[in-house]
C-alpha positions in Angstrom: -124.9 -43.8 55.1 -126.8 -43.2 58.3 -130.1 -45.6 58.8 -133.2 -43.9 58.8 -134.7 -45.9 61.7 -133.5 -43.5 64.3 -134.4 -40.5 62.3 -138.2 -42.2 61.9 -137.9 -42.4 66.0 -137.0 -39.0 66.7 -139.3 -37.3 64.3 -142.5 -35.7 65.8 -145.5 -37.4 65.4 -147.8 -35.0 63.5 -144.8 -33.9 61.0 -144.0 -37.5 60.2 -147.7 -38.3 59.5 -147.9 -35.6 56.9 -144.7 -36.6 55.4 -146.1 -40.0 54.3 -149.5 -38.9 54.0 -147.9 -36.9 51.1 -145.5 -39.7 50.2 -148.0 -42.7 50.2 -151.3 -42.4 48.7 -153.6 -44.7 50.7 -151.4 -44.4 53.9 -153.4 -46.7 56.5 -155.7 -44.3 58.5 -155.4 -46.8 61.7 -151.5 -46.6 61.7 -150.5 -45.7 65.4 -148.3 -42.5 65.3 -148.0 -42.3 69.2 -146.5 -45.7 69.8 -145.4 -46.0 73.3 -141.5 -45.5 73.1 -141.3 -45.0 69.3 -138.8 -48.1 69.4 -138.0 -50.9 66.9 -142.0 -51.9 67.2 -142.8 -48.4 65.6 -140.1 -48.7 62.9 -141.2 -52.0 62.1 -144.7 -51.4 61.6 -143.8 -48.2 59.2 -141.3 -50.4 57.4 -144.2 -53.0 56.8 -146.3 -50.0 55.2 -143.3 -48.8 52.9 -142.6 -52.5 52.1 -146.0 -52.8 50.8 -145.3 -50.0 48.2 -144.3 -51.1 44.5 -140.6 -51.8 44.5 -139.6 -48.8 42.8 -141.8 -46.6 45.1 -140.4 -48.0 48.0 -136.6 -47.6 46.7 -137.0 -43.9 46.3 -138.9 -43.4 49.5 -135.9 -45.5 51.5 -133.4 -43.4 49.7 -134.9 -40.2 50.7 -135.3 -41.4 54.4 -131.6 -42.4 54.0 -130.6 -38.8 53.0 -133.2 -37.2 55.4 -131.4 -38.9 58.4 -127.7 -38.5 56.9 -128.6 -34.4 57.3 -129.9 -35.0 60.9 -127.3 -33.6 62.9 -126.0 -30.3 64.6 -124.5 -29.0 61.7 -127.5 -29.1 59.2 -129.4 -27.1 62.1 -126.6 -24.4 61.9 -127.1 -24.4 58.1 -130.9 -24.1 58.3 -130.6 -21.3 60.8 -128.0 -19.5 57.9 -130.3 -20.1 55.1 -134.1 -20.2 56.3 -134.1 -16.7 57.7 -133.3 -15.1 54.7 -136.0 -17.0 52.7 -138.8 -15.8 55.2 -138.9 -19.1 56.7 -139.2 -19.0 60.8 -137.7 -21.9 62.7 -139.3 -20.9 66.1 -141.3 -23.8 67.8 -139.6 -26.7 66.0 -139.2 -30.0 67.8 -135.3 -30.4 66.7 -133.6 -31.0 63.4 -135.8 -34.0 62.3 -139.1 -31.6 62.0 -137.1 -28.9 60.4 -136.0 -31.3 58.0 -139.3 -33.0 57.3 -141.3 -29.5 56.9 -138.6 -28.2 54.5 -138.8 -31.3 52.5 -142.5 -31.0 52.3 -143.1 -27.3 52.2 -140.0 -25.7 50.9 -138.0 -27.9 48.5 -135.6 -25.3 47.4 -134.7 -24.2 50.7 -134.2 -27.9 51.4 -131.8 -28.2 48.8 -129.7 -25.1 49.5 -129.8 -26.4 53.5 -128.2 -29.6 52.4 -125.4 -27.7 49.9 -124.9 -25.2 52.8 -124.0 -28.2 55.1 -121.8 -29.4 52.5 -120.1 -26.2 52.0 -119.6 -25.4 56.0 -118.0 -29.2 56.3 -115.5 -28.2 53.6 -114.4 -24.8 54.7 -110.9 -24.9 55.7 -110.3 -28.1 53.9 -108.1 -29.1 51.0 -110.7 -28.1 48.4 -111.5 -24.6 50.0 -109.7 -21.4 49.9 -110.3 -18.0 51.2 -109.3 -14.8 49.4 -109.0 -11.3 50.7 -109.5 -8.3 48.4 -108.3 -5.0 48.9 -111.1 -2.4 49.7 -111.1 0.0 46.5 -114.2 1.9 47.4 -116.6 0.2 45.0 -119.3 -1.7 46.0 -119.5 -5.3 44.9 -122.3 -5.7 42.1 -123.3 -8.9 43.7 -127.2 -8.1 42.5 -126.6 -7.4 39.0 -127.8 -10.2 36.9 -126.0 -9.2 34.1 -122.7 -9.3 36.0 -123.6 -12.7 37.5 -123.9 -14.1 34.4 -121.0 -13.2 32.9 -118.9 -14.4 36.2 -120.5 -17.8 35.7 -119.9 -18.2 32.2 -116.0 -17.2 33.0 -116.3 -19.6 35.8 -117.6 -22.3 33.8 -115.3 -22.1 30.9 -112.4 -23.0 33.5 -113.7 -26.2 33.6 -112.9 -26.7 29.9 -116.0 -28.5 29.1 -118.1 -28.7 26.2 -120.5 -25.7 25.5 -123.8 -28.2 25.6 -123.2 -29.3 28.9 -126.1 -27.8 31.0 -125.5 -25.6 33.8 -127.4 -23.6 36.4 -126.7 -21.2 39.1 -128.4 -20.3 42.5 -127.6 -17.3 44.3 -129.0 -16.7 47.6 -128.3 -14.7 51.1 -127.4 -16.3 54.1 -126.6 -15.4 57.7 -123.4 -16.3 59.7 -123.5 -15.7 63.4 -120.4 -14.9 65.2 -119.3 -17.4 67.5 -118.6 -15.3 70.3 -120.5 -11.9 69.9 -123.6 -13.4 68.2 -123.5 -10.9 65.3 -125.0 -11.6 62.5 -123.1 -11.0 59.1 -125.0 -11.6 55.8 -123.4 -13.8 53.3 -124.1 -13.7 49.4 -123.9 -17.4 48.2 -123.6 -19.1 44.9 -123.9 -22.7 44.0 -122.7 -23.6 40.2 -124.1 -26.7 38.9 -122.5 -28.1 35.8 -123.0 -31.5 33.7 -120.2 -33.3 34.1 -118.9 -36.0 31.9 -121.1 -39.3 32.0 -120.5 -42.3 34.0 -121.8 -45.9 34.2 -122.6 -48.6 36.4 -123.9 -52.0 36.6 -127.6 -52.4 37.8 -130.5 -54.9 37.6 -132.8 -53.4 34.9 -136.3 -54.4 34.1 -135.5 -57.8 32.7 -134.2 -58.6 36.2 -130.5 -59.3 34.4 -127.6 -57.1 35.2 -127.5 -54.0 32.8 -124.9 -50.9 32.6 -126.8 -47.8 33.3 -125.3 -44.3 32.1 -126.0 -41.6 34.4 -124.9 -37.7 34.2 -122.6 -36.3 37.2 -123.1 -32.9 38.2 -119.9 -30.9 39.2 -120.6 -28.3 41.8 -119.0 -24.7 42.7 -119.4 -22.9 45.5 -119.1 -19.2 46.4 -119.5 -17.2 49.8 -119.0 -13.5 49.5 -118.7 -11.2 52.5 -118.9 -7.8 51.0 -118.0 -5.7 54.4 -115.0 -8.2 55.0 -114.1 -8.0 51.3 -113.4 -12.0 51.6 -114.6 -14.4 49.0 -114.6 -18.5 50.0 -114.7 -20.7 47.2 -115.1 -24.4 47.8 -113.9 -26.4 44.3 -112.0 -29.7 43.4 -109.1 -29.1 41.2 -106.4 -27.4 43.7 -105.3 -24.1 44.4 -104.4 -23.1 40.7 -108.2 -23.4 39.8 -109.5 -21.8 42.6 -107.1 -18.9 42.2 -108.6 -18.6 38.5 -111.8 -18.6 40.0 -111.0 -15.8 42.1 -109.5 -13.8 39.3 -112.9 -14.5 37.4 -114.5 -13.0 40.3 -112.3 -9.9 40.6 -112.8 -9.2 37.2 -116.7 -9.0 37.2 -117.2 -8.0 40.6 -114.3 -6.1 41.9 -112.4 -4.8 38.6 -110.7 -1.7 41.0 -109.2 -4.3 43.5 -105.9 -5.5 43.2 -105.7 -9.2 42.1 -106.7 -11.3 45.3 -104.3 -13.3 47.5 -105.5 -16.4 49.3 -106.1 -15.8 53.0 -105.1 -18.4 55.6 -108.0 -19.8 57.8 -106.1 -20.0 60.8 -107.5 -19.4 64.4 -106.2 -16.1 65.9 -104.6 -15.9 69.6 -105.9 -12.4 70.5 -105.5 -13.0 74.1 -101.7 -12.4 73.1 -102.5 -8.9 73.1 -104.3 -8.2 76.5 -100.8 -7.2 77.4 -98.6 -4.9 75.4 -96.5 -7.2 73.2 -93.0 -6.5 72.8 -93.3 -7.4 68.8 -89.7 -8.5 68.0 -88.3 -7.8 64.8 -85.4 -8.7 63.0 -83.0 -6.3 60.5 -84.0 -8.3 57.4 -88.1 -7.2 58.0 -87.1 -3.9 57.5 -90.0 -3.2 60.2 -89.4 0.4 62.0 -92.2 0.4 64.1 -95.1 -1.7 65.4 -98.2 -0.8 67.5 -101.7 -1.7 68.1 -104.1 1.1 67.1 -107.7 -0.6 67.8 -108.9 -3.1 70.3 -112.7 -4.4 70.6 -113.7 -6.2 73.6 -116.7 -8.3 73.8 -118.3 -8.8 77.1 -120.1 -11.9 78.4 -122.8 -9.5 79.3 -123.2 -8.9 75.6 -121.7 -5.3 75.1 -119.3 -4.6 72.9 -116.6 -2.1 73.2 -114.0 -0.5 70.7 -111.1 1.9 71.6 -108.9 3.5 69.4 -105.7 5.3 69.8 -105.7 8.5 69.5 -102.5 10.8 70.7 -98.8 10.1 69.2 -97.4 10.1 72.8 -99.6 7.4 74.1 -100.3 3.7 73.4 -103.7 2.4 73.7 -102.4 0.6 76.8 -101.4 3.3 78.2 -104.8 5.1 77.6 -106.8 2.2 78.9 -104.6 2.1 82.4 -104.9 5.6 82.8 -108.5 5.7 81.8 -110.0 2.6 83.8 -107.0 1.0 85.9 -108.0 -2.4 87.2 -111.6 -2.3 85.5 -109.8 -2.0 82.2 -111.2 -4.4 79.9 -107.7 -5.7 79.6 -107.5 -6.4 83.6 -111.2 -6.8 84.4 -113.0 -10.2 84.0 -115.7 -11.2 81.8 -114.2 -9.2 78.6 -112.9 -10.9 75.5 -110.7 -9.6 72.5 -112.6 -10.0 69.6 -110.6 -7.7 66.9 -107.4 -5.4 66.8 -105.8 -3.4 64.2 -101.9 -3.5 64.1 -99.7 -0.4 62.4 -96.6 -1.7 60.9 -94.3 0.7 59.8 -92.2 0.0 56.9 -88.8 1.9 56.9 -87.5 3.5 53.6 -85.4 1.4 51.6 -84.5 1.0 48.1 -85.4 3.7 46.9 -89.2 3.7 48.5 -90.7 6.0 51.1 -91.5 5.2 54.5 -95.1 3.3 54.7 -97.4 1.5 56.8 -99.2 -1.8 56.7 -102.2 -2.0 58.5 -103.6 -5.5 59.4 -106.8 -5.9 61.3 -107.4 -9.3 63.0 -111.3 -10.4 63.9 -111.7 -13.2 65.8 -111.7 -16.3 65.4 -110.0 -16.6 62.0 -110.5 -13.3 59.9 -107.4 -11.1 58.9 -107.1 -8.2 56.3 -103.5 -9.3 55.6 -101.9 -6.5 53.3 -102.3 -8.4 49.5 -100.7 -5.7 47.3 -97.7 -7.8 46.8 -96.7 -11.3 47.6 -93.8 -9.9 49.5 -96.1 -8.2 52.2 -98.3 -10.8 52.3 -95.4 -13.0 53.3 -94.1 -10.5 55.9 -97.2 -10.2 57.6 -97.8 -13.7 57.9 -94.3 -14.6 59.4 -94.6 -11.4 61.9 -98.0 -12.7 63.2 -96.5 -16.2 63.8 -93.7 -14.4 65.4 -95.7 -12.6 67.6 -97.9 -15.5 68.7 -101.0 -14.1 67.2 -101.8 -16.7 64.5 -102.1 -20.3 65.3 -99.9 -22.6 63.4 -101.5 -24.3 60.0 -103.8 -27.2 60.8 -103.4 -30.4 58.7 -105.1 -30.1 55.5 -108.4 -32.0 55.5 -109.7 -33.9 52.4 -113.5 -34.2 52.3 -114.9 -36.3 49.6 -118.7 -36.8 49.2 -120.7 -38.5 46.9 -123.7 -36.8 45.1 
């Protein structure tokens, strides 16, 4: 648990004064909020005021300050920038994350809780309790705003937990934005946090009689869902293992994407798109059943902020030949200041085993998004193996196991 002393020293005087005025009735008017250096003496003076409060009140206030201090980091600021704009909360002009947290805690408690949850979800992304699922594009928009569909999905999702029907539950649906780390492009995300009353637990505590007592408290389970409709990707953050997250994905498919094929978990591994800067050989083996491979489109981002997309049009010319013939040394493949941020590969599968010749289309978007074919497990595994062989996807990272107390 982070100490709140540093938080108090770094928080702007005006915001800190407003916070304590709201928390402590009769806060001493003569308290010096602009203490020179905001050092240990300032914190000691403020702690003296807190310690004069009744025991229960000072415990609650210190616990809240500890919580604020634990959130005062760059990751929380990123979460605030994702959540607050969609709630109409302008973050311009604030003096750092301490200022933002105090403002949210005082004026927008709902947004404050969403930012805290968002920080937890962002931290778990890519870890042991996280999975991403790529859906086929069936041409039908997901009914993410339909309250009836939402309720049906939440009911099925909670049913997977196999808890008694009387357990309390609540779902918080909201929108957030994600900013691409390279292009700065904003993508709107629909998110849901499902809270479910878990089995009770107990612990020893000192009660009113000053003696030890056993206190029973109700734990809360959390399930996080993040939907990227434009990319047909759903991220699920929940304990219970891959099998349980597969069930959540099936429930999502049943209610929001009934026309899509059952989803397959998509790996979150960094893409190595710089490999495509020169026309790669794309080696294949006879067992792959691959007749040919071509790069059908390339997206570039300029350090000056421009985005350019090129698509292969003619059968007799590769995209590399086109760019070289049209632009020469100033082609974005050769000139400085251009970075490949997306590419589409067309993998032509030869006719075999009674099946006709077909094409697998794979789109890669930095830093780690792929539309790997997911109609069959065989296509999925083939695409992963080929991307690894062609040095287009980084090796899998060791699994992270993030455990947090709530």
